C-alpha positions, -999 to +999 in steps of 0.1 A: +329-041-405+318-049-439+283-064-448+297-099-447+304-097-410+342-094-415+365-069-397+392-050-416+426-054-401+453-026-399+468-003-374+446+020-354+468+050-351+443+073-368+458+069-403+437+052-429+452+021-444+445+018-481+449-020-485+433-034-454+430-072-454+397-086-442+398-113-416+368-133-403+352-119-371+339-150-353+326-128-324+306-106-348+292-136-366+282-153-334+264-122-322+246-120-355+235-156-352+224-151-316+203-121-325+187-141-354+180-170-330+163-148-304+142-131-330+133-165-345+123-180-312+102-149-304+084-152-337+079-190-331+063-184-297+041-157-312+029-180-340+022-208-315+000-185-294-019-170-324-024-205-339-046-215-310-081-219-323-095-197-295-073-169-306-079-175-343-116-173-336-113-137-323-093-127-354-118-143-378-147-126-361-131-091-364-116-096-399-144-112-419-181-103-421-190-139-426-184-145-389-199-113-375-230-131-362-211-161-347-198-163-312-160-169-309-168-202-293-188-213-324-160-202-347-134-221-327-154-253-324-174-255-356-158-235-384-120-239-380-111-272-396-083-295-385-051-282-370-033-251-383+000-257-401+029-236-389+056-227-414+052-259-434+040-247-468+064-227-490+051-195-505+072-195-537+064-221-563+101-231-568+107-237-530+099-271-514+075-275-486+089-285-453+089-322-444+087-332-408+114-357-397+099-391-400+094-412-369+099-382-345+070-371-323+070-347-294+054-358-262+029-329-260+020-328-297+036-294-300+057-283-330+092-276-318+117-252-334+142-276-351+176-264-363+163-271-398+136-244-394+162-219-381+185-227-410+158-224-436+149-189-424+185-177-430+187-196-463+158-176-477+130-202-479+097-184-472+068-202-456+033-193-448+034-184-410+001-200-401-021-218-427-054-234-419-088-242-434-121-226-422-157-228-432-181-200-439-216-204-424-233-186-452-267-191-470-274-223-451-245-241-467-209-246-456-183-231-480-147-241-475-122-213-474-084-214-471-067-189-449-032-180-441-021-158-411+011-137-412+027-120-382+047-090-392+070-072-367+066-039-385+038-025-406+063-005-428+089-032-437+100-015-469+071-026-492+033-023-490+019-051-470-013-053-491+008-060-522+025-089-504-009-101-492-022-101-528+009-121-539+003-147-511-034-151-520-025-155-557-001-182-548-027-199-526-051-200-556-026-211-582-015-239-558-050-254-559-044-265-595-039-302-596-054-308-561-087-289-558-093-283-596-078-297-628-076-283-663-108-262-670-125-269-636-122-233-625-156-234-608-141-255-581-116-228-570-118-221-532-117-186-517-085-177-500-078-151-473-045-137-461-046-120-427-017-099-415-010-090-379+014-061-375+029-058-340+051-028-341+028-001-354+031+037-350+003+053-330-011+071-361-018+036-377-024+016-345-058+001-337-069-003-373-083-030-396-081-027-434-096-052-458-090-055-496-111-077-519-126-080-554-158-062-561-180-062-592-186-029-611-215-031-635-206-006-663-236-014-685-268-034-682-285-049-652-268-083-650-249-092-618-226-122-613-230-142-582-206-128-556-191-162-548-179-165-584-155-135-582-151-129-544-121-153-542-093-133-527-093-112-495-064-095-477-069-081-442-044-061-422-047-057-385-024-031-370-019-035-333+005-014-312+002+007-280-032+022-288-045-013-296-042-023-260-074-003-253-092-010-285-129-016-287-122-044-311-116-077-292-090-091-316-070-060-318-071-056-280-062-093-274-033-094-297-019-060-287-018-071-251-002-104-260+026-086-279+029-058-254+062-052-237+044-033-209+024-062-196+040-089-174+037-127-180+011-129-152-009-100-166-011-116-200-023-149-186-049-131-166-060-112-198-065-145-216-084-162-188-105-133-173-110-109-202-112-133-231-124-165-214-096-186-230-085-217-212-047-215-210-029-249-214+006-256-200+020-253-235+003-219-242+015-206-208+051-216-217+049-198-250+036-166-234+065-168-209+090-174-236+077-145-256+078-122-226+114-131-218+126-127-254+107-095-259+127-078-232+160-086-249+146-076-283+133-043-268+167-035-252+184-043-285+161-020-303+169+008-279+206+002-284+202+003-322+185+037-318+214+049-297+238+037-323+220+056-351+220+087-329+257+084-323+264+082-360+244+114-367+263+132-339+296+120-352+287+134-387+281+167-370+316+168-356+310+161-319+338+144-299+337+108-289+333+117-252+305+141-259+286+115-280+292+088-254+278+110-227+248+120-248+237+085-259+247+070-224+272+043-235+308+037-227+335+052-248+347+017-256+313+008-269+311+039-290+346+032-305+334-002-315+303+012-332+324+037-351+349+009-361+321-012-375+309+018-395+341+032-408+363+001-408+388+013-383+388+024-346+383+062-341+403+077-313 
């Protein structure tokens, strides 16, 4: 099967056909769309859980020193402004923000995953996962700060996450022009923070928090600029994972348990209520259940993909189809299909 999802036609006698004619594979395309839909719905449920102010409060307390002396209840009730926006604001300047359908409201005031959201994900529009406004309780005055929260399935996605975080914070600052400040009013620029939550993290990096920010370096003289005049961009990366489930940090432990494939739906609800004193609404309970159900399918799919890669390596070493099928514990028919997708023809 080629990258476009098309299957090459031809006889399957073992001889390679030099001029195979590609035909659409509706089954393959439907499977691809189904996988994307499952992953999208899982991410949507994860965002809806993290976007709860009670959960955000734990994250802010662990990620930013400004909240170190506050209780999570104070942060949730006093310092998180308004309601978080989920996948509404486009990251790239040349992409439009999402507009909600006019005149349509859900009965429980919950953002539903519309077909438009699913389509935009495939079409390449990139939105901030969760974006909200918070206030720093510093120096006796309230300083507004803009934050975005990103949920990343892997902490090694093929690029350094801190670099992407710096790009996001840069976009958040440049987007303030024309709204928060105009022309030369740079003194009005608000601080921005980008927090990244990495679910699928190797044990060697699991249960860790890294923070990146601007710092002054005085090369000559004794003058020091006020920190608030240059401390305008902060990126924080929280790596969760298996080790995180027993972390001493509350945010890491809370999130690692919510994203865990080892804990049941009931265990996760009990964790929220008993361990973290979070009141679980009907909507939040539904999101936890949805994420649990979807994670099982995604986990099984991940195991199958690992088996597929192992089968390819064994095939390259010259092992027979039967030997490979026995080793990776799949049927010969399934293995033949994998090899067909790889090579463009059925291997007998």
